[in-house]
BAKOL-19494 format. One record per atom (N, C-alpha, C): x, y negated, z negated. Coordinates in pm, whole numbers, padded with zeros to 5 digits, always signed. Example, Ala and Ser with C-alpha at 12.3 -4.5 7.8 and 13.67 -1.06 7.14 Angstrom:
BEGIN
+01319+00569-00780
+01230+00450-00780
+01320+00330-00780
+01285+00225-00708
+01367+00106-00714
+01290-00003-00787
***
This chain:
BEGIN
-07948-16157-17895
-08012-16287-17880
-07952-16389-17976
-07934-16349-18103
-07879-16439-18204
-07764-16366-18272
-07642-16389-18222
-07527-16314-18270
-07495-16337-18415
-07539-16450-18470
-07509-16481-18610
-07625-16444-18701
-07719-16364-18652
-07838-16329-18729
-07882-16188-18695
-07908-16108-18796
-07974-15979-18773
-08122-16008-18752
-08175-15967-18638
-08313-16001-18605
-08383-15882-18540
-08499-15846-18593
-08581-15740-18535
-08727-15786-18533
-08792-15762-18420
-08936-15785-18407
-09003-15648-18403
-09097-15624-18493
-09164-15496-18506
-09313-15514-18476
-09381-15406-18441
-09520-15418-18396
-09606-15309-18458
-09724-15348-18505
-09825-15253-18552
-09937-15250-18450
-09950-15137-18381
-10046-15128-18271
-10191-15137-18318
-10220-15086-18437
-10359-15084-18484
-10415-15225-18502
-10333-15318-18550
-10379-15455-18575
-10314-15556-18481
-10230-15508-18389
-10156-15597-18298
-10078-15703-18375
-10021-15662-18488
-09947-15754-18574
-09797-15742-18550
-09731-15857-18543
-09585-15860-18538
-09529-15881-18678
-09426-15803-18709
-09349-15818-18831
-09207-15856-18790
-09144-15943-18868
-09010-15990-18834
-08915-15966-18950
-08799-15909-18918
-08693-15888-19015
-08574-15974-18975
-08528-16058-19068
-08414-16146-19043
-08311-16123-19152
-08185-16106-19112
-08081-16080-19210
-07954-16159-19182
-07880-16185-19287
-07750-16250-19277
-07644-16143-19256
-07571-16144-19144
-07476-16037-19117
-07358-16033-19213
-07330-16142-19282
-07216-16144-19374
-07254-16095-19513
-07360-16149-19569
-07399-16111-19705
-07494-15992-19707
-07557-15962-19593
-07656-15854-19576
-07786-15883-19649
-07807-16005-19696
-07937-16041-19752
-08037-16064-19639
-08164-16034-19666
-08264-16039-19559
-08400-16079-19612
-08486-16123-19520
-08627-16148-19549
-08709-16076-19443
-08832-16043-19480
-08925-15982-19385
-09052-16065-19386
-09109-16088-19268
-09226-16173-19252
-09344-16090-19202
-09457-16097-19272
-09583-16035-19231
-09571-15883-19211
-09521-15816-19314
-09515-15670-19309
-09655-15611-19327
-09679-15494-19269
-09810-15428-19268
-09807-15306-19361
-09911-15290-19441
-09918-15184-19541
-09885-15047-19481
-09950-15013-19370
-09932-14880-19311
-09794-14861-19249
-09719-14969-19233
-09586-14961-19171
-09474-14979-19273
-09505-14974-19401
-09401-15006-19499
-09288-14904-19500
-09317-14778-19467
-09210-14679-19463
-09114-14708-19347
-09170-14746-19233
-09087-14786-19120
-08999-14905-19156
-09062-15007-19216
-08990-15130-19247
-08883-15105-19353
-08918-15027-19454
-08820-14996-19559
-08702-14918-19502
-08731-14822-19413
-08623-14743-19354
-08530-14830-19271
-08586-14926-19197
-08503-15013-19115
-08412-15099-19203
-08467-15152-19311
-08386-15231-19404
-08270-15147-19457
-08299-15023-19495
-08195-14935-19549
-08091-14899-19443
-08137-14864-19323
-08044-14819-19220
-07954-14931-19170
-08001-15055-19178
-07919-15169-19138
-07831-15218-19253
-07843-15155-19369
-07761-15194-19483
-07794-15330-19538
-07923-15366-19536
-07966-15498-19582
-08024-15491-19723
-08017-15603-19792
-08081-15619-19922
-08194-15719-19906
-08316-15674-19926
-08432-15761-19904
-08450-15853-20024
-08452-15984-19998
-08470-16080-20107
-08612-16134-20112
-08687-16125-20000
-08824-16177-20001
-08907-16112-19892
-09032-16081-19927
-09134-16041-19830
-09230-16158-19819
-09233-16222-19704
-09309-16345-19684
-09434-16318-19602
-09544-16377-19641
-09666-16374-19560
-09695-16514-19510
-09723-16525-19380
-09756-16656-19325
-09891-16705-19375
-09978-16612-19418
-10108-16650-19473
-10173-16526-19533
-10288-16543-19594
-10366-16431-19646
-10444-16372-19529
-10402-16255-19484
-10454-16196-19361
-10595-16139-19380
-10670-16138-19271
-10805-16082-19273
-10819-15959-19185
-10714-15927-19107
-10725-15816-19012
-10635-15699-19045
-10554-15710-19148
-10473-15598-19195
-10430-15626-19338
-10386-15521-19406
-10339-15535-19544
-10188-15553-19542
-10140-15651-19616
-09997-15676-19622
-09922-15562-19691
-09798-15542-19651
-09712-15444-19716
-09619-15508-19817
-09645-15634-19855
-09551-15708-19940
-09530-15640-20075
-09639-15597-20140
-09626-15534-20272
-09546-15405-20262
-09570-15327-20158
-09496-15202-20141
-09348-15229-20118
-09316-15333-20042
-09175-15366-20021
-09112-15414-20152
-09188-15485-20233
-09135-15528-20362
-09108-15408-20453
-09200-15312-20453
-09180-15193-20535
-09057-15114-20491
-09032-15113-20361
-08920-15035-20308
-08786-15105-20322
-08787-15239-20314
-08660-15311-20306
-08637-15412-20417
-08742-15447-20492
-08728-15550-20594
-08732-15691-20540
-08770-15709-20414
-08774-15842-20353
-08888-15925-20412
-08884-16054-20386
-08993-16143-20425
-09100-16143-20316
-09220-16186-20353
-09331-16197-20258
-09365-16344-20242
-09357-16393-20117
-09380-16534-20091
-09505-16559-20009
-09583-16658-20049
-09703-16699-19976
-09734-16844-20013
-09828-16905-19945
-09859-17045-19968
-09910-17070-20110
-09857-17176-20170
-09904-17217-20303
-10046-17272-20296
-10093-17308-20177
-10224-17372-20165
-10340-17276-20191
-10312-17146-20190
-10419-17052-20224
-10452-17053-20372
-10360-17104-20453
-10386-17116-20596
-10403-16983-20665
-10497-16979-20760
-10514-16862-20845
-10579-16743-20774
-10630-16764-20652
-10693-16651-20583
-10590-16547-20539
-10462-16586-20534
-10356-16492-20496
-10288-16439-20621
-10282-16306-20633
-10219-16242-20747
-10103-16155-20699
-09996-16157-20772
-09881-16073-20739
-09768-16148-20672
-09797-16258-20605
-09691-16335-20541
-09614-16414-20646
-09482-16407-20640
-09399-16479-20737
-09312-16585-20671
-09342-16615-20544
-09270-16720-20472
-09375-16804-20400
-09424-16907-20470
-09531-16992-20415
-09467-17105-20334
-09502-17112-20207
-09432-17199-20113
-09524-17307-20057
-09463-17419-20020
-09536-17526-19952
-09439-17600-19861
-09492-17690-19782
-09410-17764-19688
-09291-17831-19756
-09174-17819-19695
-09052-17876-19751
-08969-17779-19831
-09027-17663-19867
-08951-17562-19939
-08856-17489-19844
-08761-17416-19903
-08667-17336-19825
-08658-17196-19885
-08643-17098-19798
-08617-16961-19841
-08478-16925-19791
-08386-16901-19883
-08246-16877-19849
-08217-16728-19852
-08149-16679-19748
-08099-16542-19748
-07956-16545-19696
-07863-16525-19789
-07722-16534-19754
-07685-16673-19706
-07623-16680-19589
-07581-16808-19532
-07688-16867-19439
-07806-16811-19441
-07915-16858-19356
-08032-16904-19443
-08125-16974-19379
-08243-17019-19451
-08361-17031-19355
-08479-17027-19412
-08602-17061-19341
-08661-17185-19406
-08690-17285-19325
-08759-17404-19373
-08910-17380-19363
-08981-17417-19467
-09125-17393-19474
-09200-17517-19427
-09293-17495-19334
-09382-17602-19289
-09526-17560-19318
-09599-17645-19385
-09740-17617-19414
-09821-17641-19286
-09890-17535-19240
-09967-17546-19116
-10108-17489-19136
-10186-17547-19228
-10322-17496-19252
-10413-17523-19132
-10526-17454-19135
-10625-17472-19029
-10688-17340-18990
-10603-17238-18965
-10657-17103-18947
-10714-17056-19079
-10639-17072-19186
-10689-17061-19324
-10639-17184-19398
-10681-17196-19522
-10639-17313-19600
-10495-17309-19644
-10427-17195-19626
-10291-17184-19679
-10189-17129-19582
-10200-17157-19454
-10105-17102-19357
-09969-17173-19365
-09865-17095-19340
-09728-17146-19336
-09663-17109-19204
-09573-17194-19158
-09484-17162-19047
-09341-17166-19101
-09263-17063-19068
-09124-17055-19113
-09033-17086-18995
-08943-17182-19013
-08853-17228-18907
-08709-17205-18953
-08627-17140-18868
-08490-17116-18910
-08415-17249-18920
-08306-17249-18996
-08237-17372-19028
-08185-17449-18909
-08159-17379-18797
-08111-17445-18676
-08224-17482-18581
-08347-17458-18622
-08467-17489-18542
-08463-17420-18406
-08415-17295-18407
-08415-17213-18286
-08537-17122-18279
-08598-17094-18395
-08705-16996-18405
-08812-17047-18500
-08938-17031-18461
-09050-17066-18548
-09143-16946-18557
-09171-16902-18678
-09260-16789-18702
-09394-16847-18746
-09488-16850-18651
-09608-16932-18664
-09729-16858-18718
-09716-16728-18746
-09831-16654-18798
-09948-16662-18702
-10068-16691-18757
-10188-16702-18674
-10222-16847-18642
-10132-16938-18674
-10156-17079-18644
-10146-17103-18494
-10027-17089-18438
-10006-17102-18294
-09974-16966-18237
-10054-16920-18142
-10031-16793-18074
-09976-16822-17934
-09937-16719-17864
-09891-16737-17727
-10013-16766-17639
-10018-16887-17587
-10130-16935-17506
-10262-16926-17583
-10255-16952-17711
-10376-16948-17793
-10352-17013-17928
-10451-17002-18016
-10441-17052-18153
-10537-16971-18239
-10507-16962-18367
-10588-16881-18457
-10726-16939-18479
-10824-16852-18492
-10962-16893-18517
-10971-16972-18647
-11078-17050-18660
-11089-17143-18773
-11223-17132-18845
-11293-17019-18831
-11431-17012-18876
-11451-16936-19007
-11344-16910-19084
-11360-16853-19218
-11232-16879-19296
-11232-16843-19427
-11116-16864-19515
-11071-17010-19518
-11164-17101-19533
-11134-17245-19539
-11065-17295-19412
-11094-17228-19301
-11039-17275-19174
-11104-17404-19129
-11031-17481-19048
-11083-17608-18999
-11009-17644-18872
-11083-17658-18761
-11020-17679-18631
-10942-17810-18625
-10995-17916-18682
-10924-18043-18680
-10793-18035-18757
-10797-17967-18870
-10674-17949-18949
-10572-17867-18871
-10618-17763-18802
-10526-17681-18724
-10465-17761-18610
-10544-17844-18545
-10491-17930-18438
-10375-18015-18490
-10395-18076-18605
-10291-18162-18660
-10170-18080-18706
-10194-17961-18758
-10081-17876-18799
-09994-17841-18680
-10058-17799-18571
-09981-17758-18454
-09909-17877-18390
-09981-17986-18370
-09921-18099-18299
-09815-18170-18382
-09833-18174-18514
-09739-18249-18598
-09626-18162-18653
-09655-18036-18683
-09555-17952-18749
-09483-17855-18654
-09548-17816-18546
-09485-17720-18453
-09442-17788-18324
-09529-17867-18265
-09492-17935-18140
-09387-18044-18163
-09356-18074-18287
-09248-18168-18317
-09111-18101-18314
-09108-17969-18300
-08982-17895-18290
-08926-17909-18148
-08798-17880-18128
-08740-17890-17993
-08811-17798-17894
-08816-17840-17768
-08880-17761-17663
-08827-17618-17658
-08696-17603-17679
-08633-17471-17664
-08652-17383-17787
-08710-17434-17893
-08736-17352-18012
-08833-17240-17975
-08795-17117-18004
-08877-17002-17968
-08992-16985-18067
-09106-16949-18016
-09226-16927-18096
-09250-16777-18108
-09251-16727-18232
-09280-16587-18260
-09410-16581-18339
-09519-16536-18276
-09651-16540-18340
-09676-16419-18431
-09787-16427-18504
-09826-16316-18590
-09894-16203-18514
-09951-16234-18399
-10021-16133-18319
-10003-16163-18170
-10019-16061-18091
-10047-16079-17949
-10121-15955-17901
-10219-15977-17816
-10307-15868-17772
-10286-15833-17625
-10180-15891-17566
-10154-15868-17424
-10011-15825-17396
-09937-15785-17498
-09802-15736-17479
-09695-15843-17472
-09731-15969-17494
-09633-16077-17492
-09562-16083-17627
-09434-16112-17626
-09356-16104-17749
-09313-16239-17805
-09292-16338-17720
-09250-16469-17770
-09277-16574-17663
-09275-16698-17707
-09290-16812-17618
-09191-16918-17665
-09216-17043-17630
-09134-17153-17679
-09225-17272-17706
-09174-17364-17785
-09253-17483-17816
-09285-17560-17688
-09186-17573-17601
-09210-17646-17477
-09316-17581-17390
-09310-17449-17379
-09411-17376-17301
-09551-17401-17355
-09566-17385-17486
-09700-17398-17545
-09749-17542-17539
-09659-17637-17555
-09701-17776-17546
-09754-17809-17406
-09695-17745-17306
-09737-17774-17168
-09853-17686-17121
-09853-17558-17160
-09941-17462-17093
-10046-17396-17181
-10044-17419-17311
-10144-17354-17396
-10283-17405-17360
-10376-17315-17320
-10506-17361-17271
-10597-17418-17379
-10560-17402-17505
-10643-17456-17613
-10593-17591-17663
-10461-17609-17660
-10406-17730-17724
-10294-17793-17643
-10256-17734-17531
-10146-17786-17452
-10190-17893-17353
-10094-17937-17272
-10124-18037-17170
-10167-18168-17232
-10279-18219-17184
-10330-18349-17232
-10448-18332-17328
-10463-18213-17387
-10576-18191-17478
-10564-18281-17600
-10675-18343-17639
-10677-18419-17763
-10754-18339-17868
-10772-18398-17985
-10835-18325-18095
-10978-18285-18060
-11051-18370-17990
-11189-18336-17953
-11192-18216-17859
-11099-18212-17765
-11092-18097-17674
-11068-17968-17753
-10971-17974-17843
-10934-17855-17920
-11048-17810-18010
-11106-17903-18084
-11215-17868-18176
-11334-17812-18098
-11367-17873-17986
-11478-17823-17906
-11453-17682-17857
-11330-17653-17817
-11293-17519-17773
-11307-17420-17889
-11246-17453-18003
-11239-17359-18114
-11375-17334-18178
-11461-17434-18180
-11592-17417-18243
-11689-17339-18156
-11649-17305-18037
-11737-17230-17948
-11676-17098-17903
-11587-17042-17985
-11529-16911-17955
-11630-16798-17978
-11713-16811-18082
-11817-16713-18115
-11760-16571-18125
-11655-16558-18206
-11590-16428-18224
-11654-16351-18339
-11662-16218-18328
-11706-16139-18444
-11601-16143-18552
-11642-16124-18677
-11545-16122-18785
-11454-16000-18772
-11329-16009-18818
-11238-15895-18810
-11297-15771-18877
-11273-15655-18817
-11330-15531-18869
-11280-15498-19008
-11158-15539-19040
-11099-15505-19170
-11120-15613-19276
-11204-15712-19246
-11218-15828-19334
-11252-15789-19477
-11352-15702-19495
-11398-15667-19630
-11292-15592-19710
-11204-15522-19640
-11096-15448-19707
-10973-15535-19723
-10937-15605-19615
-10810-15676-19613
-10805-15794-19709
-10911-15875-19714
-10905-15995-19797
-10882-15965-19946
-10964-15879-20008
-10938-15852-20150
-10804-15785-20174
-10762-15698-20082
-10631-15633-20098
-10518-15735-20087
-10530-15827-19993
-10424-15926-19975
-10422-16030-20085
-10534-16049-20152
-10533-16136-20269
-10458-16072-20385
-10431-15940-20374
-10346-15869-20470
-10206-15848-20412
-10173-15917-20304
-10044-15902-20234
-10025-15761-20179
-10136-15693-20151
-10130-15559-20094
-10123-15448-20197
-10131-15481-20324
-10126-15378-20429
-10255-15297-20426
-10246-15162-20415
-10368-15080-20419
-10444-15100-20550
-10573-15076-20546
-10655-15098-20666
-10609-15014-20783
-10560-14891-20756
-10514-14805-20865
-10369-14831-20903
-10303-14923-20834
-10166-14957-20867
-10064-14852-20830
-10104-14753-20752
-10013-14643-20716
-09968-14658-20572
-09839-14653-20550
-09786-14658-20414
-09806-14523-20347
-09845-14521-20220
-09862-14393-20150
-09729-14320-20138
-09734-14188-20145
-09613-14107-20137
-09601-14047-19998
-09478-14029-19953
-09455-13967-19823
-09500-13821-19827
-09469-13752-19935
-09507-13611-19951
-09519-13582-20099
-09600-13480-20133
-09619-13446-20274
-09539-13325-20317
-09460-13267-20225
-09387-13145-20259
-09238-13168-20283
-09187-13284-20246
-09044-13310-20261
-09017-13459-20242
-08902-13508-20289
-08867-13650-20272
-08809-13677-20133
-08893-13670-20033
-08849-13692-19896
-08854-13841-19863
-08790-13879-19754
-08796-14017-19705
-08821-14015-19555
-08882-14122-19507
-08906-14136-19363
-08800-14226-19303
-08740-14184-19193
-08641-14266-19126
-08710-14366-19034
-08633-14463-18984
-08688-14560-18890
-08733-14492-18762
-08673-14377-18730
-08715-14299-18612
-08844-14223-18637
-08892-14223-18762
-09016-14156-18795
-09000-14013-18843
-08876-13966-18857
-08852-13831-18906
-08857-13827-19058
-08900-13713-19112
-08902-13693-19256
-08776-13618-19295
-08697-13677-19384
-08569-13618-19424
-08568-13585-19573
-08483-13489-19607
-08466-13450-19746
-08318-13433-19775
-08278-13462-19897
-08137-13458-19935
-08089-13315-19957
-07966-13285-19915
-07911-13150-19933
-07906-13104-20078
-07872-13193-20171
-07859-13147-20310
-07994-13101-20366
-08105-13168-20325
-08236-13122-20371
-08266-12983-20315
-08236-12964-20188
-08261-12834-20125
-08180-12725-20194
-08054-12755-20227
-07968-12654-20289
-08022-12608-20424
-08099-12695-20490
-08156-12661-20621
-08294-12599-20610
-08351-12594-20489
-08488-12543-20471
-08495-12445-20354
-08391-12365-20337
-08388-12272-20224
-08501-12171-20228
-08547-12135-20347
-08656-12037-20357
-08792-12099-20328
-08797-12232-20324
-08926-12299-20308
-08956-12341-20165
-08859-12323-20075
-08877-12367-19937
-08835-12255-19841
-08886-12264-19719
-08836-12181-19610
-08732-12263-19536
-08607-12220-19544
-08498-12290-19478
-08480-12231-19339
-08498-12314-19238
-08499-12267-19099
-08379-12326-19025
-08284-12239-18990
-08163-12281-18917
-08190-12267-18768
-08187-12378-18695
-08226-12376-18553
-08104-12380-18460
-07986-12347-18513
-07868-12340-18427
-07865-12207-18351
-07764-12193-18266
-07744-12069-18191
-07671-11967-18279
-07691-11837-18255
-07630-11733-18341
-07478-11745-18352
-07410-11781-18244
-07264-11787-18249
-07212-11896-18342
-07296-11991-18377
-07253-12098-18466
-07242-12052-18611
-07299-11936-18642
-07297-11889-18780
-07157-11853-18828
-07068-11818-18735
-06931-11779-18771
-06833-11895-18765
-06880-12012-18727
-06790-12126-18717
-06760-12185-18854
-06678-12288-18857
-06626-12345-18981
-06734-12379-19083
-06846-12432-19036
-06950-12477-19129
-07028-12363-19191
-07027-12246-19127
-07101-12133-19179
-07251-12157-19179
-07320-12092-19273
-07465-12107-19284
-07505-12098-19430
-07626-12140-19459
-07681-12127-19594
-07738-11986-19607
-07704-11917-19713
-07732-11774-19724
-07879-11740-19705
-07968-11822-19759
-08111-11789-19753
-08179-11838-19626
-08104-11903-19537
-08166-11960-19417
-08208-11852-19318
-08318-11877-19252
-08366-11789-19145
-08324-11850-19011
-08261-11771-18927
-08217-11820-18796
-08330-11810-18695
-08359-11923-18631
-08455-11927-18521
-08413-12042-18429
-08338-12011-18323
-08286-12117-18236
-08397-12210-18186
-08362-12336-18173
-08460-12436-18131
-08525-12399-17999
-08450-12339-17908
-08504-12303-17777
-08615-12199-17786
-08621-12126-17898
-08722-12022-17915
-08833-12062-18011
-08816-12175-18077
-08905-12211-18188
-09051-12223-18145
-09078-12297-18039
-09216-12323-18001
-09292-12194-17973
-09225-12098-17910
-09291-11972-17875
-09310-11881-17996
-09236-11906-18104
-09240-11815-18218
-09293-11881-18346
-09364-11990-18331
-09418-12058-18449
-09508-11968-18532
-09585-11882-18466
-09679-11797-18539
-09609-11692-18623
-09480-11671-18601
-09407-11572-18681
-09360-11629-18815
-09375-11758-18834
-09326-11821-18956
-09434-11823-19064
-09398-11793-19188
-09496-11803-19298
-09530-11949-19325
-09649-11970-19376
-09696-12106-19402
-09721-12133-19550
-09673-12046-19636
-09699-12063-19778
-09597-12151-19848
-09489-12188-19778
-09387-12274-19836
-09358-12391-19742
-09310-12502-19796
-09261-12609-19709
-09144-12558-19625
-09128-12614-19506
-09021-12574-19416
-08918-12686-19408
-08792-12651-19432
-08681-12745-19416
-08595-12695-19301
-08584-12776-19197
-08507-12738-19079
-08364-12790-19092
-08268-12710-19042
-08127-12747-19051
-08057-12710-18921
-07957-12789-18884
-07872-12757-18770
-07732-12810-18800
-07653-12837-18697
-07516-12883-18716
-07511-13021-18782
-07583-13119-18725
-07574-13256-18776
-07710-13321-18800
-07819-13248-18780
-07952-13301-18807
-08029-13346-18686
-07972-13334-18566
-08043-13378-18446
-08140-13271-18396
-08089-13150-18372
-08178-13043-18325
-08284-13010-18429
-08246-13014-18555
-08344-12983-18660
-08449-13094-18671
-08411-13217-18635
-08511-13324-18631
-08618-13294-18528
-08576-13246-18410
-08674-13208-18308
-08753-13086-18353
-08691-12999-18430
-08763-12883-18483
-08879-12926-18572
-08859-13030-18653
-08968-13076-18739
-09084-13130-18656
-09053-13191-18542
-09159-13239-18453
-09241-13121-18401
-09173-13016-18356
-09242-12898-18304
-09323-12828-18414
-09267-12823-18534
-09339-12761-18645
-09468-12837-18676
-09461-12969-18677
-09581-13048-18704
-09684-13029-18593
-09638-13023-18470
-09730-12999-18359
-09796-12863-18372
-09727-12770-18437
-09781-12636-18457
-09866-12622-18581
-09893-12732-18651
-09983-12728-18765
-09916-12717-18901
-09783-12720-18906
-09713-12717-19034
-09713-12859-19092
-09768-12875-19210
-09784-13008-19268
-09673-13045-19366
-09610-12946-19427
-09502-12972-19523
-09369-12938-19457
-09310-13038-19396
-09192-13018-19312
-09092-13130-19340
-08962-13096-19340
-08858-13198-19354
-08732-13153-19282
-08652-13251-19247
-08523-13229-19183
-08413-13243-19288
-08320-13149-19293
-08209-13158-19387
-08116-13271-19342
-08106-13376-19422
-08029-13494-19382
-07882-13457-19356
-07837-13492-19237
-07697-13470-19203
-07661-13328-19166
-07758-13236-19175
-07734-13098-19135
-07623-13029-19213
-07564-12927-19150
-07459-12850-19216
-07332-12933-19237
-07313-13036-19157
-07197-13124-19179
-07202-13186-19318
-07317-13243-19354
-07330-13305-19485
-07330-13200-19596
-07397-13088-19571
-07398-12978-19669
-07254-12936-19701
-07172-12922-19598
-07032-12881-19616
-06953-12989-19688
-06974-13116-19651
-06902-13227-19715
-06934-13238-19863
-07054-13196-19902
-07094-13202-20042
-07045-13081-20121
-06979-12988-20053
-06924-12871-20122
-07028-12770-20163
-07143-12768-20096
-07249-12674-20130
-07217-12538-20068
-07265-12428-20127
-07221-12294-20087
-07270-12253-19948
-07183-12181-19876
-07214-12128-19744
-07162-11986-19734
-07215-11913-19637
-07162-11782-19599
-07140-11785-19448
-07073-11683-19396
-07051-11674-19253
-07101-11540-19203
-07139-11538-19077
-07192-11416-19019
-07337-11432-18982
-07393-11329-18923
-07529-11333-18869
-07631-11361-18979
-07728-11447-18946
-07838-11476-19037
-07955-11385-19006
-08042-11367-19101
-08160-11282-19080
-08273-11363-19023
***
């Protein structure tokens, strides 16, 4: 879609929240917008796998329906945390206080900041430097607009924010909202100006305010949890980041697999059950096998799960990490909770010069 920009739209099904990752393909600097606490491992993995350096985690506003992952991304990457300066002292942890007219630079690209309060008192819209994309948070939604009945929300203010700050963008500027509950992914300024049933067409401020003041929506289910957490930029009350696992330094890939480094495994062979899921004839090939590994071909694994001991974590290995990745899925389905895939399989093990033997495995 944008050949001069690394761009990914991500989705959290529990809160129907969109997260956006934008990167400069030349410098590899990137920003992430509206990351979700429970998805921080996914987002961090994507940043790493794309070879990006995160310079800022931006929130369009202080959310009431989910907890931001900004603090977790900062802990993982050292990035700054950006949010509206209009929240003042109620926001703790953010070190990039933004307002209309500011810019967030990442490599050769930038986001221009537009103040768009109304849903809350401190909403921001981020517009790329070429005005091709607008990240509107909960201010302007696809065929909708964010509610205005709490967090210093005000329908008249929101009307002016949308009409003056967003509808002033070119018709072809794409609108990427903070949420959608019907599977829609993007719109455009021209579409929303013409067809948005709350503020489009010939609607004036009285029409919009009358509509918004009569929505009669229940408060978000996560309000009591999300607001105080987001006022800390998503930092847990105990200040401790959640761990992927407590038995080893594993990492989660963007595909959702749990991986572990070969050098750690080589130093802890007595502490894990190493499960080689290749075929028997592969044991005599160039890569050999790890001496302590137990052979159980992937095609037989599901039927023989009950034969495996459960007193140790299981590390699955194959030629390059693909079959063993599927093995970890089957192991988890079978009730094994401490499971990891050997990153890169025997190919990486061999490249690192770690010891192997050849011949039949037990």
